[in-house]
Structures are given as structure tokens and as C-alpha cells.
N, C-alpha and C positions, 0 to 999 in steps of 0.2 A: 426496422430493420435495427439486430445489435449489434451495437458495437464494440468490433473482436476488444478484446483483450489489451492485447498490444497499444492501441486505441486510446483507449476509455484512462488504463495506465497514465501513458503522458501525457493524454492533456492535463489530467487528475495531478499529475507531475508542473506543470505550466502554473498550474494553479496555485501551487505550496510554493513555487517564486514569489509572486509574485502575492501572495499573506510575508513571507518569509521578506519581500523590498519592504513591506509597511513595516512589518514591527522592526525593520533593520533601523528605518529612521527611528523607534524611537528610542530613548534612553534603557541603561541599567539592564537588567532582568530579563526586559525583552530582546531584548537584541540577544542576549545566550540561547533564553527559550528558542527561537526561529532557524541556531544551528542547528538543533539539536534536530526539529522540524524538517531542516530542509534536507540535514545526511536523509532519515527515516523514510521522508515522502517523496522524495524522488526518488530513493535505492528499487522502492516497490517494482516501480516499471523500468529498474533497469533488468534488473531479476527476472521479469519477465521477460524483457526483452531477450536476455543470455541464455533462457531457459527454451525458445526454440532455437535455440543452437545447440539443445540438450545431445551427450555427445552418447544416452542411455536413454532408456526411462526408470532408471533408478535417479537420473543425473536432472533430469528432468524433474522429476517431482524432488529433491534436494533445495535446486531453484528458487522450485514454485515452493515450499518451505518457507523458504527463505523474503519471501514476498509475501506469505503472509504473517513472520511474524512484524516482519516493517511495516505494514498492513495500524498489525492491533499495537506497533508503539504509535503509530503516527496519532492512533486514533485518540492514546493516552494523551497526548503532546494538546492536543484541537485541544481536550477536556481539560486540562490542565491550564491553556489560555483562557477558558470562562470561569473558569473554577474562582483564579486569580488576578478575575477581571482588568487584565489585561487589555483582551479583545471582546467587545459584545458578542452575546448570542446569533443572535442575527445577525453579522455581521460574516459568523463559518459555520450558520448550521448547513444551508445545501455541500458544504465542505466535506462537514462532518456524514453525512449520510450518506456521501457519495464512499466517505472512507470506508462506512458501515458497509454497504454495497459492495465494493472492495472486496472486503473481507469475508462476505461470507462467498463469492464469487472466486477467490483463490481457495477457498477450504472446500470449496465440490466439487473444484478440479482435480485437486489431490484425491480428497474420495476418489475419484473415479478412472483417474489413474492408476488409481491404486489398485483397483477394483479390476480394472479390464486387464492386469496381471492378474489375479487371480482367477482373471472366469479360463482365458487360456495355460494355463499349471493345470497339468493331467492329473487327475486320478493318482492314489499309489495302491 
């Protein structure tokens, strides 16, 4: 059974928190990057959750767009952690894969939501 997007982004947030706890124990730049990653990585789920109580279709799409942007930002921070050799690729490869999948799913939800608006618009 497919995981609900709210559950999936919440689980992703937990994994981000755990990685940031690990990074916070390291000195210097790792802690700064952990703060950036914590903000973007947990914001995805928060915005998806907010979208569930959207006041309109436009509000829903807007919240999901923010979640998508934060997902892309999170992918960036994860990539940077590996490229700068702060975290080994093996340690976060599954997290990177999930970030990539969430980005694709959120993009599809946005496209689908926009298309459903267009299908219901009467032709003039």
C-alpha cells in the first residue's frame, strides 16, 4: 500500500532530524549546514500538512509549491554534505533517494491539481 504523502513527509522529517542531531555533534561548518538542512527538510512536511487544510485550490497549490521548493532545497543541502565530505554518501544515499522521490511526487500533485482546475473550466 502506498504511503500517504503526509505520513511520508513526516517520516522524512524524522530522518532529517536524526541526521541533524548527528551533524550537530560535529564542530564547525557541519553544524551550520545542519541548521539549513533542518529548516528545509522539516518544512516539506509542515507545508504538506498545511495544504490539507487549504482554504481553496489555489491555497492548496501554493502550499504544495512551497513544499516542492523546500524539497529541492533539501536535495541541495544533502548533495552539499556529500560533496564537501562532511557525510559519506553511503550514510545518506537513502535519504537522498527519498528527497528525490518526494520532489517528483510533489511536482506531480501540483501538476495534477492545476490540470483538474483546467478540466473544470468551461470553454468560452
